[in-house]
Structures are given as C-alpha cells and as structure tokens.
N, C-alpha and C positions, 0 to 999 in steps of 0.2 A: 191606486192603477198607475201602469207601471206607462210612463212616457212614449210615444215612439225607439228615441234617443235612447233610452237605457234599453228594450229589446235589440236596437240593434249590438250596442256593446257586449248583451250576455250573447248574443248569437254569435261575436268573432270568438267571443273567445271558448266559447264551444267549439267553434269547427278548431281552434289553436289546441286546446284540449286533443279532441281527435286524432291530430298529423302526432302530439308529443306525447300522446298518454298519461294526460292529467285527470284530475277530478277536480271540476268546476261546480262549488256551492256558493247559490247564494245565500246571503247572511238574512236571518230572521228579522221577522219586522215589516215592516211596510214595504219592503221590497229597493229603499231609495239608499240602504246601508250599501259600503265597499263589497266587492266579489270575490274573495279567496280562493286561490289556486292550490294544489296540493300537488305535490310532485311524489311520486310514488320511491320508497324507501333504495331499490333499484333501476334509478335511472340509468341509462348509458351516461351523464354526466359525471356521478355515483361512483362505478363500476373506474370511469376513464382518472378519473383523482387518487381512486386505492391504486392504483398499478401502479401513478410515479410516487407515492410514499415508497414503494420499498427500497431496500436499501443498494445503491449503485455494489457490482460486483467491485471486489481489491483485483487492484492492479498488478499482472505477474512482476511475481521477485524478481530481477536481477542477477543474472549469477555471477559468480564473483570472480570478481580480475585475474585476470594469469599475470602469474611474476614469473613464468622461467619454462620453455617449451624447447620439443626437440628442434636442434640447429641451434639452438643460443651456446655463446659458449663467455668461460670468462670464469674469474674469480667466483663471483656467486653459485654460477656451476660445480665449480671444486664445493664448495660448502652443502650443500644438496648432495653432491655423492658422499661425501664425508659423513654427514647424519646423517643417510642411508646406511652409513659400510658401520655406523653405530646400533640401531637395529638388526644390521641382520639383512637389507633385504639387495644390497650389491654387494658386492664382491671384488669388484675388480679398479682402478685409479684407485683416487681421483686423476680423472685427465681435464676437468674443464671445457670438456665438449658435451652436450647431451645431448647423445647420441642414442643410440635402438636398447642397449639393455638398461640406461637411466629412465630412459621412459615405460620398459617396462617394470622399473621398479619400483616407480611411481606408483602404476596402476596397481601393482601389487599392494601395496603402504595403504592404498587406497580404500579397496575395496574392502581389503583388512577391517576397515574402520567405515564403512558401510558409506563413503563418501563416490559421488560419479566416477567409474574408470578412466578416466580420459586423456592420463598420464602427461598432464599435463601439473605444471605445480603452479595451482591459485592461491589466493590469498587463504582459503578454509585449512583446504590441505599442508601450507606451511606454515600456518598456525599448530596444528595438531604435530608436526616432528617438532619445531621448536620445543612443546612442552615434554617434549620423551627423549631428547638426546639435549649435551652439553656443545660450549660452543669451540668450533674443532680450532688446532691450536695451528702455527705455522707447518710442523712438520708429521701432522694429521694432511691439511692439503696438500699438499707436496709429496703423497706418503712413498709414490713410484714415480718421481722426478718430474721435469717440467718446471723449476722455481727458475727466477732469472739468478745469472751470476752477477756479481758484485765488480768494482774495479779493479781491477790486476793490479797485484802487488809495484810496485816500485822496479822490484828487481828481475820483474819478471817481461823489461821491454824492449831490452837486449837480446841478441842470440835466439838460439832455436830451446825453447822455457814447454817444459810444463809445471804447469801454473794453478798450484789450487790451493784450494780458497775453502777451509773449517769454515765460515760465517755462512757462506750462500752456499756452502757443498755443493762446488763445482769445480770441475778441470778444466782449466784450459791450454789447448795445445798452439803456443805461440813463435812468429817465426819474426823476429822483426821487429816486432812489439803488435805485431799485428795479429787477429786473434783467426785460428783459422777453420778449428774447433772446440765447440762447448759441450759438454757432458758431467751428468751428474755424479755425484762417486758417495762412498757412506765411507766411512771409518771407523776406528778401532772404540773398545768400550773405557768407562774409566778407568778400567783398571786393564786393559791390553791397548793404551793412546798410540795415537798416530806424532811419530812423532815431528818436529816442528822445524823449520827454517832453510840451509840451502845446501842440494845435495845435485849427486849425479848420477844419470841412469848407466852400473858399473855390469850388468849382465843384463838380458834376455831370454825366455827360455815361454818355446812358444806348446809347447805340453805338460809341464809341471804342475806336478803334483806334493803339498807339502810333505816335511818326512816324518815332521812336528804334530801335524795336525792330522797329517792321512785325508788331507782334501786335497779337491783338484784347486789350479791356480792357471786356469789356459792364460796366453800372452802376457803372461810375468814379465814386471820390468824393475828390476831388482832398482834398491835406492837408499834405501839405510843398514846394513845387514840383514837379517829375514822379513822384512820390508818391502812391500812391490807393489804397483798400482798392476793390478788384474779382473779379469774378466768373474764377478760371483754370480752365481746360477739362483745361492742362498737370497740377496740381493735382488739378483727380477722377480724372487716367487716374492716373497714380504718385504723389500722396500725401505722404507725404516723402522720396521719394526723387530729390526736386525741388527748386528755389527759387527765389525769382523776384529780380528784378534791382531791387529794393528796396520793392515793395511791399507790399500787403499784400492777400496772393491770400485766395481764400475758394471751396470746393468745391461750395458745395452753391448749384445757381443757383435756386431756389426761394429762400431763406431768401435769397440776397442782394435781389433780382427784389422783395419785402416790403420790405426796411429801404431799397432804395435810393428807394420808394417816401415810405417814413415819415420818414425823415434831412435837415432842411433845409437850406438852407448859412447858414452862419455856427452850428454846433451845433457841440461839444467833440468834438477826437480826445483820447484821453489813450492813449499807446502806454509802456509801463512790463513792468520785469522782475519 
C-alpha cells in the first residue's frame, strides 16, 4: 500500500504532466519503484532544437573592388583606353581622362561579357580586359598626343627657336630660353625621315599645298628643302598610327595657327633626339 508521501509525489507529477503534455507511468510491482516521465517526440523543446540546427544563411558576397571610375585621370586611364581600343570598344584618345566616352565603352564591354554594366572599371572587368589585350606601348598610350616633353636641347636656350625633339615627339616654341608653347608633333617614316640638325625658317606659306604629293600643308614653315612644320589633318585623325613624308606635323590647328603668326623668317629650328 502506497504511503501518504508517495501519493503526494505522484499527484504532483500528474499535475506537471497535465501542464507540459507529458505521460506519467508508475513502475510495475509494489509501487515503490521510481516514476518514469516520458516526453512526446513533438514536444516544443524538441521543435526548438530542430530550428536551431538549420544552417545559417551565407553572407552576401562583397562586390569587386573598383579600380577606376568616371572623373579619374592619369596613366592608368590611358592604359584602360588603349586596351579598349584594341578590342574596338573605343576609338578616341587615349586622353588620360575617364570621360563619358570611356564610361560607355566600359559598359559595352561589361554587358557583352555578362558583367554588371556599371561603367566603372572593377577588378573583374579589368582582369577580363587584360586577358584579351596586350600591354600597350608608349605611343599607343599617347596615340593622339599628350605626352610630356623632354628637356630642351642646349642649342635651343638662346634666341627664338622651334625646338623639336624626336625622343618625346614634341615641339617647344622657345624665346630666350623660356618655353612659350609645347605641342605634340609627328615625323617622317623610316623611308622619308625628318632631317636632324640646326636650321632656320626660310619661307612661310599659310595655305600651302604640296606640289610633290598634292596634299594640303596649311601654316607651313619651311626649314630644310621641302621639309616644313605644318598642320596635318591626317595626324589629327590618326595620331601616331601614320607618318609624314619628312615634315614635322602638328595636329592642333589652333596652336599651329598662333605659332605661324609668331614665328618669323630667320628664326632658328633645332631638330634633335
């Protein structure tokens, strides 16, 4: 016969089971053994544990790093533009300025390859472009000019001089050692080289047309036989992709027009490396 204390324990457990949804069973025998409490498999505590065991959601992947974007300037922008020229996504420049034309070219390149069309050059876009192009040379980077001029030759430091460097492909207009104007220039090919040395302007012809090649030579300033400094529309259009027949070509018409008015017959011309 159960004792009064045992009855109270069983009553308490039954009450707990009723609240928690448990099943209470007394052990077989004389009733003096332990009481077993069984929890159903679908108990709230079991469900909570199952939810906690679910794998956490993967973190959002960070976008690739942006290397160049509209408004940037410099040598790296020139390389971007030169490489985009190689795959026919840009035809101007390189200018060294990440302008609207460059942004649209980048968008086109990205869209063609299934990349987000941001117009910014990120690490993924850059790697794809590198894999499709070669390292541009100096005159690909400065195809349309913009290159820095080297130091003037010592023979250019006195008087009025057209100081022309074949190394940097630039012309300095100098007066008494001071540089007044600097402009990119183009020379003759290996078959029609521009002569080097010290000369002087012996004839100016504003609307000159070559009798040998039947081509316009506006603002021509002759310094050695048929060789002259003059404006070239071909240089303006093609840059260093072409060459002259020996003359010194200038692609900036406004600059050469001003220079033509300033230079006098007899002014010195130095062509050097």
